[in-house]
Phi, psi and omega in degrees: 000138178292146182302318181300321174294320176295315179298318177295320178293322175300309182304312181299318180294317182294316183287334177296324181271328183258000181110147191291334185271353185286135177257107178300140175282167175303317177300320176295317177298313183291323174301321177294315181298322180295317178296319181291325180293329187281355181276149181252133185236140174254131178220162173258131182253142176280140179215153175225145189225145172205144172289145190285340181302339178289340183244325192232115183289346181266003180283154179256161178306133178097344174291145180205169177229137175227138179236125184235124180289137176296150180307318184280359177076006183266004181178194185222151164263136179236128173239124179240105185270102176228191181289337177275328184066143175198138178216135177208170176232146181228140164286170174294324176296319174293319176297315179302316177301312178303311183296316181293318177296323177289320177301316180296317177298318186292320180288328179289338180280343177286334183287000000 
């Protein structure tokens, strides 16, 4: 969850108990955030898997790619399993930038 949403949630929770006109202090919001952060959540994450041979003629048998959405929905874990191995993470913004730049490179080759 994004920090601005967490702060809004903290404000809402605090004012619910102390009154709508109450202005929570920074210390109260921080304490609420610390309490919220310390909770452990179990979640099911969406993932998709494919053998690389469908996309990469240089791949070897057993090479694969797996993309897993983060539990908070803000990005992805990407694992590309090859002899070199690779794992990285992207936020939605970073993914959008990567996709945009690759698209621009591909279309510039057409000119």
